[in-house]
C-alpha positions, 0 to 999 in steps of 0.5 A: 830569282826568276822572271818565268813561271817556275815550271817553265824555268825548271823545264828550260834548265832541264834542257840546258847542258849539265856541268862537268862533274868537278863543277857538279862537285864544287856545287855540292861543296858550296851548298854544304859549306856556305850560307848564301849559296844563291849568290851562284850564277847557276846552270843557265848563266854559267852555260851562257857564259861558257858558250860566250867564251867560245863563240867569241874565241876569247882568250884573256877573261876577268871575272869579278866575284869569284864566290867558290869559283863556279863562273871562272871555272865554267869559262876557264874550262873552255879557254884555249891552252894559252888562254888565262882567266883572272878572278878577283874576290874580297871575301877571304872565307869563300876560299876554302871551297874555291882553293879545293877546285881552282887547284885542280887541273886544268883550272890550276894553270889556267886561272889566277886569283886575286884577293882584294878590292877589285876597284883598287886592282883592276886599274893597276891591270895591265892589258885589255880583256877579251870578255869580263864578267861581273858579279860583285857588290851591287852598290859599286855596279856604276864604278865597276861599269866605268873601270871594266870598260877601259879594260875591255878591248874593242869588240870585247864583251862585258857580261853583268849579272843580277842587272834586274835585282829581283825586279826592284830595278822598276821603282829603285825600291833600295839602295842597291837596286838604285846603283844596279839601275844607274848603271843600266842607264849609263849603259843605254846612254853610252854610244860606245856600247850595244847591249841586250838585257836578258831576263834569265834568272835575276837578269843579265847584261851582254854588251859589246864594246863598239 
């Protein structure tokens, strides 16, 4: 969902840098094979992630919610040679697309995919991350915030997608909206963070751990 006039949204996207040829092919195959292609982050969010990785100098990135691999590839594409991105996905069905593209160079040496429940996997992971991107099951957003905060280095960035949830966070009209709103409140009240919500597509939070 866009929170700006559709013509303005189209104009803004038309002036946003395009993805590489391989990532554009990923988008095409995702549309061909997947039903819920609206789960893709989209060019504006993808380019924002790419720029944040570059600006922050991130070397170790965690991507929660692989889907077909778009966000992981956008970020990994600009990692340094010694950088790594770990991406976690629960749904095996999405691997029929992601495996095709994550196995291509240079992503085959930069991206490591783990299948399973992220809330169980993340606490067992060693080391901190420079940047974490969350785009997974919304009902568990409050839990993701709590667990991811423990894995983010001081000064690291936590980027969260769909934080406006189609505008439903205003009146919390469904359970997912309630969960997203609760996480938004938790972030606002946390003295260890500074953050901004941007009304890009379905809303995106950029948070820095103090």
